[in-house]
Backbone as a ProteinNet text record, in pm:
[ID]
protein_1_A
[PRIMARY]
XXXXXXXXXXXXXXXXXXXXXXXXXXXXXXXXXXXXXXXXXXXXXXXXXXXXXXXXXXXXXXXXXXXXXXXXXXXXXXXXXXXXXXXXXXXXXXXXXXXXXXXXXXXXXXXXXXXXXXXXXXXXXXXXXXXXXXXXXXXXXXXXXXXX
[TERTIARY]
-214	-262.9	-343.3	-410.8	-479.2	-392.4	-273.9	-195.7	-126	-92.5	-18.2	-102.4	-244.6	-335.4	-346.8	-332.8	-339	-218.1	-100.3	34.7	40.4	-29.3	-22.4	-132.4	-221.5	-326.3	-253.7	-190.4	-90	9.6	93	195.2	129.8	32.7	-41.8	-85.3	-145.4	-190.1	-84.5	46.5	147.4	206.9	207.9	271.5	178.3	47.3	-42.4	-75.4	-22.1	-54.1	18.3	-30.4	35.7	133.6	228.2	311.3	230.5	135.3	57.1	-24.6	-64.1	-139.5	-23.3	89.4	190.2	241.6	242	248.6	160.3	10	-98.7	-90.8	-48.9	-36.8	63.4	184.5	292.1	252.1	157.2	119	8.3	-67.4	-160.2	-90.4	21.6	117.4	174.7	227.4	296.1	197.5	62.9	-47.2	-71.1	-89.1	-119.7	-11.2	126.7	224.3	231.4	193.7	203.3	77.3	-28.4	-144	-125.4	-45.1	-8.3	85.4	193.7	287.6	201.4	111.8	30.3	-21.5	-92.6	-159.7	-27.6	64.8	184.9	226.5	251.9	297.2	198.5	69.5	-30	-26.4	-5.9	-8.5	147.4	227.7	382.6	449.8	410.7	482.6	592.8	720	833.3	868.1	893.2	940.8	843.3	701.7	614.1	604.4	616.7	626.7	731.3	857	971.6	960.7	912.5	917.5	797.1	688.7	609.4	661.7	732.2	809	913.8	992.9	1094.3	1026.4	916.4	840.2	804.7	750.6	701.6	842	948.7	1058.9	1111	1108.4	1144.5	1046.6	927.3	849.9	869.8	915.1	938.7	1076.4	1152.6	1291.3	1267.7	1153.5	1120.8	1057.3	970.8	901.7	1007.9	1107.5	1215.8	1292.1	1322.4	1391.7	1311.5	1163.9	1078.7	1091.9	1139	1126.3	1212.3	1151.1	1230.4	1267.8	1404.3	1431.1	1441.7	1467.7	1477.3	1359.3	1241.8	1100.3	1037.5	1063.1	980.6	1049.9	1169.8	1239.5	1211.1	1139.1	1120.3	1027.7	914.3	825.6	889.8	983.3	1049.7	1145.3	1195.6	1290.6	1206.6	1073.8	994.8	941.1	909.7	857.8	975.4	1085.8	1197.7	1228.2	1220.6	1232.4	1122.2	994.5	892.2	894.1	950	971.7	1064	1184.6	1289.1	1232.6	1153.4	1094.6	1003.5	923.5	847.2	924	1031.3	1123.2	1186.4	1205.1	1252.7	1148.2	1006.5	922.5	908.3	916.6	912	1033.7	1154.2	1246.2	1221.5	1199.5	1151.4	1045.6	931.9	853.1	891.9	997.4	1062.7	1141.3	1245	1311.1	1259.3	1148.8	1075.7	959.5	940.3	813.3	699	658.4	569.9	470.3	333	234.5	239.4	270	249.1	322.4	446.7	514	450.8	383.5	325	196	137.8	-5.6	34.9	149.4	175.6	219.7	290.3	333.7	228.5	107.2	-9.9	-61.9	-94.4	-157.1	-97.7	30.4	100.5	96.1	109.6	87.5	-71.5	-149.5	-296.3	-327.4	-284.3	-286	-209.4	-93.8	-34.7	-100.4	-150.9	-225.4	-343.4	-415.6	-541.7	-494.2	-385.8	-341.2	-320.7	-233	-217.7	-350.6	-439.7	-566.8	-610.9	-622.7	-672.7	-618.8	-492.4	-422.7	-449.1	-517.3	-545.7	-686.5	-682.7	-807.1	-927.4	-1051.9	-1165	-1196.8	-1187.9	-1216.8	-1350.6	-1423.4	-1572.6	-1572.3	-1657.7	-1679.7	-1658.5	-1594.5	-1568.4	-1510.5	-1446.3	-1372.6	-1456	-1605.4	-1685.3	-1681.7	-1699.9	-1691.8	-1831.7	-1822.7	-1950.4	-2026.3	-2181.5	-2300.1	-2274.8	-2246.9	-2229.7	-2109.7	-2007.2	-1884.4	-1941.6	-2012.5	-2047.8	-2141.3	-2221.9	-2336	-2255.6	-2144.1	-2057.9	-1975.7	-1934.8	-1851.4	-1959	-2082.9	-2157.7	-2188.3	-2205.4	-2227.8	-2107.6	-1998.7	-1869.2	-1866.4	-1920.4	-1904.3	-2035.1	-2150	-2263	-2245.1	-2152.1	-2135.6	-2078.2	-2034.9	-1980.4	-2052.9	-2030	-2126.2	-2127.7	-2080.6	-2081.3	-2199.4	-2244.2	-2367	-2487.8	-2596.2	-2719.7	-2760.1
695	564.4	513.2	598.2	564.8	540.3	601.5	602.7	462	432.9	278	187.5	186.3	77.2	47.9	186.5	162.8	116.9	172	101.2	-54.1	-104.2	-244.9	-316	-247.1	-285.7	-319	-198.6	-187.6	-283.7	-321.1	-417.6	-549	-577.9	-714.1	-724.5	-618.5	-614.7	-661.5	-591.7	-631.4	-751	-805.6	-940.8	-1056.4	-1020.6	-1116.2	-1093.4	-1013.2	-994.4	-1062.9	-1081.4	-1167.7	-1078.1	-1123.3	-1025	-939.1	-977.6	-878.6	-783.5	-820.3	-707.9	-607	-646	-564.9	-481.2	-517.6	-442.2	-324.6	-371.7	-274.4	-172.9	-225	-134.4	-18.2	-65.8	34.7	128.2	100.8	179.9	279.2	229.8	308.5	413.3	389.2	468.4	580.7	535.9	600.4	738.2	685.8	763.9	880.5	824.1	925.1	1013.9	985.6	1065.4	1187.2	1128.1	1233.7	1320.9	1283.9	1378.6	1462.9	1422.5	1516.9	1623.7	1576.6	1650.7	1767.8	1735.6	1818.4	1935.1	1875.1	1984.3	2092.8	2054.7	2105.2	2228.9	2168.8	2259.6	2353.2	2346.9	2451.5	2540.2	2507.4	2578.6	2650.8	2613.1	2666.6	2638	2502.1	2444.4	2361.9	2420.6	2368	2232.8	2251.3	2141.2	2013.8	2036.6	1935.6	1860.2	1964.8	1897.3	1822.5	1853	1769.8	1666.9	1643.2	1527.2	1434.4	1472.9	1385.6	1320.9	1412.8	1370.1	1252.1	1291.4	1192.2	1057.9	1051.2	931.6	850.4	932	867.1	810.7	865.7	824.9	698.1	711.5	585.4	454.2	494.2	372.3	321.8	422.8	378.2	278.4	324.6	243.9	109.2	115.1	-22.5	-113.4	-38.9	-141.9	-182.6	-104.9	-140.1	-264.1	-242.8	-382	-489.7	-483.3	-594.9	-665.4	-620.6	-676.7	-793.7	-908.2	-1011.4	-1039.3	-1013.9	-997.9	-1131.1	-1227.7	-1377.9	-1415.3	-1385.7	-1445.8	-1367	-1229	-1134	-1085.9	-1102.6	-1075.2	-926.3	-927	-806.2	-714.3	-781	-704.1	-652.6	-704.6	-638.7	-530.9	-536.5	-424.4	-302.8	-345	-237.1	-144	-235.8	-161.9	-79.1	-139.1	-83.8	58.2	62.6	192	286.5	221.8	331.4	375.1	290.2	325.3	448.9	422.2	541.1	648.7	641.6	772.2	846.9	748.3	822.6	897.4	833.4	901.9	1029.4	1031.2	1131.2	1259.5	1215.9	1309.6	1379.3	1292.5	1337.6	1419.9	1405.8	1488.8	1618.4	1618.1	1738.6	1824.2	1777.2	1820.4	1912.1	1847	1909.7	2030.9	2008.3	2107.2	2216	2196.1	2298.8	2338.4	2302.8	2351.7	2348.1	2231	2221.2	2119.3	2128.7	2018.2	1930.1	1988.4	1905.6	1765.3	1747.2	1626.4	1541.8	1597.2	1505.2	1438.2	1532.3	1471.9	1363.1	1377.2	1270.4	1154.7	1171.6	1048.6	985	1069.9	1005.5	936.8	978.4	908.3	795.3	787.2	656.7	541.3	584	497	453.6	541.5	494.1	387.6	406.7	297.2	168.3	192.3	67.9	-7.2	61.2	15.8	-57.4	2	-62.3	-193.7	-204.9	-335.5	-443	-383.6	-479.2	-542	-457.8	-473.2	-586	-586.3	-683.7	-828.3	-810.8	-948.6	-1008.2	-926.8	-992.7	-1075.1	-1181.7	-1263.7	-1167.6	-1186.7	-1130.8	-1166	-1084.8	-1096.3	-1042.2	-1120.8	-1078.6	-955.8	-875.5	-763.7	-794.7	-722.2	-729.7	-857.5	-938	-1052.7	-1193.3	-1175.5	-1290.8	-1348.3	-1495.4	-1583.6	-1556	-1580.6	-1575.6	-1667.7	-1641.4	-1751.8	-1864	-1858	-1987.5	-2061.8	-2021.3	-2088.8	-2144.8	-2080.5	-2144.3	-2270.9	-2245.5	-2369.4	-2482.2	-2458.9	-2563.6	-2629.2	-2548.9	-2600.5	-2688.3	-2645.6	-2726.2	-2865.3	-2857.6	-2995.6	-3072.4	-3033.2	-3119.1	-3159.7	-3091.6	-3132.2	-3195.8	-3224.6	-3271.1	-3384.8	-3461	-3604.4	-3551.3	-3452.7	-3404.3	-3353.6	-3339.2	-3290.3	-3158.1	-3074.8	-2931.7	-2898.3	-2966.2	-2941.9	-3046.6	-2995.1	-3103.4	-3156.1
2539.5	2564	2421.5	2365.6	2234.2	2122.9	2107.4	2005.6	2039.9	2135.9	2177.3	2132.5	2163.5	2127.8	1965.9	1899.1	1764.5	1691.7	1757.4	1710.5	1736.8	1865.1	1869.3	1755.3	1728.8	1618.1	1500	1458.2	1342.1	1335.9	1448.3	1439.1	1431.9	1489.6	1454.6	1322.6	1260.7	1119.6	1019.8	1042.8	955.8	972.5	1107.7	1140.7	1074.8	1063.2	1016.8	872.5	802.7	665.5	569	445.1	354.1	263.8	195.8	121.8	32.9	-35.2	-99.2	-31.2	88.5	178.6	215.1	246.4	279.1	145.8	43.1	-56.5	-72.2	-58.9	-63.4	56.6	159.4	269.5	236.6	191.2	150.1	43.4	-41.5	-159.6	-97.1	17.3	84.6	163.1	212.5	299.2	201.8	103.2	3.9	-46.5	-74.3	-126.3	-22.4	102	216.4	236.3	213.9	237.2	117.3	3.6	-105.3	-92.7	-64.9	-37.1	80.3	175.4	293.4	238.6	151.6	85.6	-2.7	-74.9	-156	-69.2	43.2	130.4	180.3	219.1	263.8	166.8	42.4	-65.8	-81.3	-83	-94.2	18.9	136	266.2	265	191.1	200.3	336.3	372.1	512.7	447.2	444.7	393.9	483	607	669.1	685	703.9	682.1	560.5	434.2	290.4	283.8	309	319.9	383.8	513.1	570.9	517.8	454.4	406.4	275	209.4	66.6	117.5	200.6	249.3	300.8	341.1	409.6	267.8	170.1	52.8	-33.9	-18.1	-98.5	-25.9	115.2	202.4	159.3	142.2	106	-24	-106.4	-263.7	-247.9	-160.1	-159.5	-104.3	9.1	31.5	-73.2	-136.8	-249.1	-349.6	-376.9	-458.3	-426.1	-279.6	-206.3	-217.7	-229.7	-236	-359.9	-442	-592.8	-593.2	-665.8	-673.3	-825.4	-872.3	-1006.9	-1075.7	-1008	-1035.6	-1081.2	-993	-1054.9	-1113.2	-1114.9	-1167.2	-1302	-1323.4	-1475.3	-1505.6	-1633.9	-1696.7	-1623.9	-1558.8	-1495	-1364.7	-1308.6	-1179.2	-1230.5	-1336.5	-1383.2	-1416.5	-1467	-1528.6	-1392.2	-1314.1	-1164.5	-1113.3	-1100.7	-1042.8	-1127.1	-1269.9	-1333.3	-1305.4	-1275	-1246.5	-1111.7	-1008.5	-877.7	-887.3	-959.5	-962.9	-1012.7	-1124.8	-1186.5	-1084	-1002.1	-911	-791.6	-768.4	-661.2	-730.4	-865.8	-908.3	-895.1	-916.3	-924.3	-788.4	-658.5	-557.6	-502.2	-568.5	-536.4	-619.6	-727.1	-817.1	-741.9	-683.4	-600.8	-500.3	-423.2	-307.8	-345	-426.9	-478	-557.5	-634.3	-712.3	-618.3	-503.2	-405.3	-505.7	-563.8	-682.2	-640.4	-690.7	-662.9	-783.3	-892.8	-1017	-1012.4	-970.6	-985.2	-889.2	-754.7	-673.6	-720.6	-789.6	-853.5	-954.5	-1022.7	-1123.6	-1053.4	-928.5	-870.6	-809.7	-763.3	-690.2	-786.5	-911.8	-1023.1	-1070.6	-1077.9	-1095.3	-995.9	-870.2	-769.3	-761.7	-775.4	-765.2	-859	-975.3	-1108.9	-1071.5	-1008.4	-973.4	-848.2	-762	-629.8	-707.1	-773.6	-828.1	-913.8	-981	-1045.6	-943	-836.5	-707.8	-642.1	-630	-562.6	-651.6	-767.6	-861.6	-858	-815	-802.8	-657.4	-581.3	-449.2	-460.9	-377.1	-389.6	-312.8	-362.3	-311.6	-145.7	-69.9	62.7	111.1	182.5	219.9	306.1	302.4	397.2	538	612.4	759.4	779.4	703.4	717.3	751.9	720.6	734.2	616.3	623.4	521.1	415.2	296.9	197.5	256.9	253.2	300.4	218.2	92.2	29.8	80.2	114.5	156.6	295.6	384.9	508.7	494.5	375	340.8	286.9	208.1	157.7	267.9	380.2	502.5	570.7	581.4	685.4	626.5	481.7	400.9	424.5	432.9	458.1	595.3	677.3	824.3	882.7	786.2	837.7	928	921.3	1000.7	1131.2	1158.7	1284.5	1379.6	1505.4	1614.4	1598.3	1537.6	1538.6	1436.2	1355.6	1266.6	1300.4	1303.2	1320.2	1196.9
[MASK]
++++++++++++++++++++++++++++++++++++++++++++++++++++++++++++++++++++++++++++++++++++++++++++++++++++++++++++++++++++++++++++++++++++++++++++++++++++

């Protein structure tokens, strides 16, 4: 029951998300998968490591498919090359059963994720508007029946 509720919440979150928010969600999921794979490498859990790495590879493929080469030009091509490099690191980590390529992939994705976050508009904590925005809105609506 609890898992079903979370899935509904997650589905609603995805449906309501902006394209930038979706990219940030994909980066977060890829980083989570890589962190999970690193734990499994340390524990020698081959099946679980492979599953986590395959999930990260799938997310990287989705990020590659999201690139707009017409609008992004050289930047899109550079990101595609970087995504391919990260996929290569993930494959190497799996075949070598090594944590080092995962650490490099994680560092690269973290840096890219921070860059994407810097592109996103500042959102107030807990989704509440900033008090100054509320005051400005109240001034605009002072003639309405909502504000005294």
